[in-house]
C-alpha positions as CSV (number, residue, x, y, z in Angstrom):
1,M,-27.0,31.2,5.7
2,D,-26.4,28.8,8.6
3,E,-22.6,29.0,8.9
4,S,-22.4,26.0,11.2
5,D,-23.3,23.5,8.5
6,S,-21.1,23.0,5.4
7,S,-24.0,21.5,3.4
8,K,-25.6,24.9,3.3
9,Y,-22.6,26.2,1.3
10,E,-22.7,23.1,-0.9
11,E,-26.5,23.6,-1.6
12,E,-26.2,27.3,-2.4
13,G,-23.1,26.7,-4.6
14,R,-24.8,24.0,-6.6
15,E,-27.9,26.1,-7.1
16,L,-25.8,28.9,-8.5
17,L,-24.0,26.4,-10.8
18,Q,-27.4,25.2,-12.1
19,R,-28.4,28.8,-12.8
20,G,-25.1,29.4,-14.8
21,E,-23.5,31.6,-12.1
22,A,-20.2,29.8,-11.8
23,E,-18.2,32.7,-10.4
24,K,-20.7,33.3,-7.6
25,A,-20.8,29.6,-7.0
26,L,-17.0,29.4,-6.7
27,A,-17.1,32.3,-4.2
28,V,-19.6,30.4,-2.1
29,F,-17.6,27.2,-2.2
30,K,-14.4,29.1,-1.3
31,E,-16.2,30.7,1.6
32,G,-17.4,27.3,2.8
33,L,-13.9,25.9,2.5
34,S,-12.5,28.7,4.6
35,K,-14.8,27.6,7.4
36,F,-14.7,23.9,6.7
37,P,-11.2,23.1,5.3
38,G,-11.0,19.7,3.6
39,D,-14.7,19.3,3.1
40,R,-14.9,16.9,0.1
41,D,-18.2,18.2,-1.2
42,L,-17.0,21.8,-1.2
43,F,-13.8,20.7,-3.0
44,L,-15.9,18.9,-5.6
45,G,-18.2,21.9,-6.0
46,S,-15.2,24.2,-6.5
47,A,-13.9,21.8,-9.2
48,M,-17.2,21.8,-11.0
49,A,-17.3,25.6,-10.9
50,H,-13.8,25.8,-12.3
51,I,-14.9,23.5,-15.1
52,D,-17.8,25.8,-15.9
53,L,-15.3,28.7,-16.0
54,G,-12.9,26.9,-18.3
55,N,-10.2,26.5,-15.6
56,F,-9.6,22.9,-16.4
57,I,-6.2,22.6,-14.8
58,R,-7.4,24.0,-11.5
59,A,-10.4,21.7,-11.6
60,I,-8.1,18.7,-12.1
61,E,-5.9,19.8,-9.2
62,L,-8.9,20.1,-6.9
63,A,-10.3,16.7,-8.1
64,E,-6.9,15.1,-7.5
65,A,-6.9,16.4,-3.9
66,L,-10.0,14.2,-3.3
67,V,-8.3,10.9,-4.1
């Protein structure tokens, strides 16, 4: 993966979410955020992964950080 571009993390994470692999997707989004702190798309992806995992409160916290 090209680690110089946050969109690569977003794309991989979203692909994993579409395949039903929310835990793996969350790991990808977290890795991306460690390299690109504050990236809104990675925050949103993380929130979506948390929703899929049933972690609704954490998803809300992440979504609130976007506004």
